N, C-alpha and C positions, 0 to 999 in steps of 0.2 A: 851057575841054572838060572837065565833069566823068568824071570817070577811078576808080577801083577793082583796088588790088590786094589780094586773098586768097591765106590762105597756110589752106588747109584740117584738115585736124584738129579732135582735139576739148579739145586749146588756141591751135586757131587766132586766127585777126584780118581785122576786113577793116577796114584803110582807104581812103578820100574824099579822092580828091586832087581841088584844078582846079590847070586846065595853063593858062598863058594865052599863047596862039599867036602872040603877040605877043614879049612879051618873053618869052618862056619862062621866067616865073618858078614855083612851086612851091607851094601854098599845102594845109594840111592843113585838107581840113573836118570831115572826122567819121574818133575811131576810134569801132574794136568789138571788142570777145572774142567767141569764139562762141559763142551761149547752149541749153544743151543739154537737150535734158527727156528726159525716165529711159519704157525701154518697156521692158516685166519687168522684166527684170534686169541690161539696159545704157539710160547715155545716150545720144541719138543726137542731133545738130542739130537747132533749133526750126527749123522750114522755114519757118512765120510772121514766125517774129525778123528769121528772112535776108529776106525778103519781102518786111515791111517797113521795112524800115531800107533797099534797095538801088529801092525804088518812093514815100519819103519825100530819095531824094535823085537818081534819076533819070542810072546815071551814065551816062559814052553809049561807054564802054568799062570793060570788068570786063578785070581778068588775074588770073588764075588761077592758083597756079601747081601745072603736071603732075611728078601722082604715079606713081612706078612703088614695084614691090617690093623690101627692101632684103636684103637678105642677114644685117643683122643681126636684119633685128626678125622675129620668130617671126608662122608664116605664121595668127594668126589678130589679130595686131595689125596685118598687112597690111592682110588683110582685109580691118579695120573703119576705119580710112585712106585704101583707094579704097572703100569705098562711102560713107564720109562724102565722100571727093570725087568720086561717082558722085551723090552728094543735089545737090552746087549745083553740077552740070551741066546737072543734069534741070530746075531751081525755073530758074534760068537762062535756059537753050536755052527754057522751053514759061512763059516771061514774054513770053520777044523779045525780052529783052535779047543787044547785041551781049559776043562771050565773045571772052578769045582762053589759047590756054593759052601756059605758057612757060617753055619747065625750067629744078631749080634750077642746072643747069650753066650756064647764060645768064640766069638773072640771077647769079647768084652773079658769072661769069665779067668780068661789064660796070664790075659791085662792088667788082674785086678779091678778090675771099669764097672764093674754092678754097683748100681742102687747109686756110677759118681755123675755131676755134669758134664756136658761140654769139654769143657775149659782142663780135667782132666782127663781128659785126651794127648788135647796138643800139650801136653805137662812130659806126661807118658812119654809120647815119642820123641821128646827130647833126652834123654836118656837112653836114645837109643842113636836118636842122629842130631849128637850134641853141639855140631859142626853146622848145620839145617837150619837153624834156629834161624834167621832168615821167611823159610816156606812156607817155618810153623810161630811163629808169632803173635800175628790178630784175628781173633773172634772168628772173624774170614776165612778162618786157613783148617778151617771145625776138622770140616771132610776132610780135607789134607792127606791128616795126620789121619783122620783112622782107617782113609786106605791105609795108608804103607800103616797103619797098629792089625789089616787085613789081612794084607800080604805077608804081614812078621806073624800071626797064628797061624795062618798055614803051612807056614816055609813047616814052622811047630808039627801042625799035626800030620804034616805028612809023612814025616819018619819015620 
């Protein structure tokens, strides 16, 4: 079974994982950082890129982090973040793929990451995928790690 985890945002990522329902093993099939395009003076999600990526793999289910405004972020940042997540949701629904949102509290709780800093996500994902350390090694790879952890939490939630 192919599944996708998506950490939305301009620095977000998409991770496609293969889950073997018989053995319970999980392997990473693909990792991609969000691709953006310029629209006027802003960068927005490249919807064609995301469509092509999803159709290339046709995941059975997609797990998307459910976003909400952050009190520490300004209203413009929160709006842009919500807009990005909305574009992703609309695209997935529009192409007819199965989408489930998962809150940060749920996926972080599943992985023991509540009240941990972002580097803990990279450390945690390496416990699941030690052979993929090159994909999660740098600080800028935190969103990749979180996308993978979202997918893994989604698998467990769906069982």
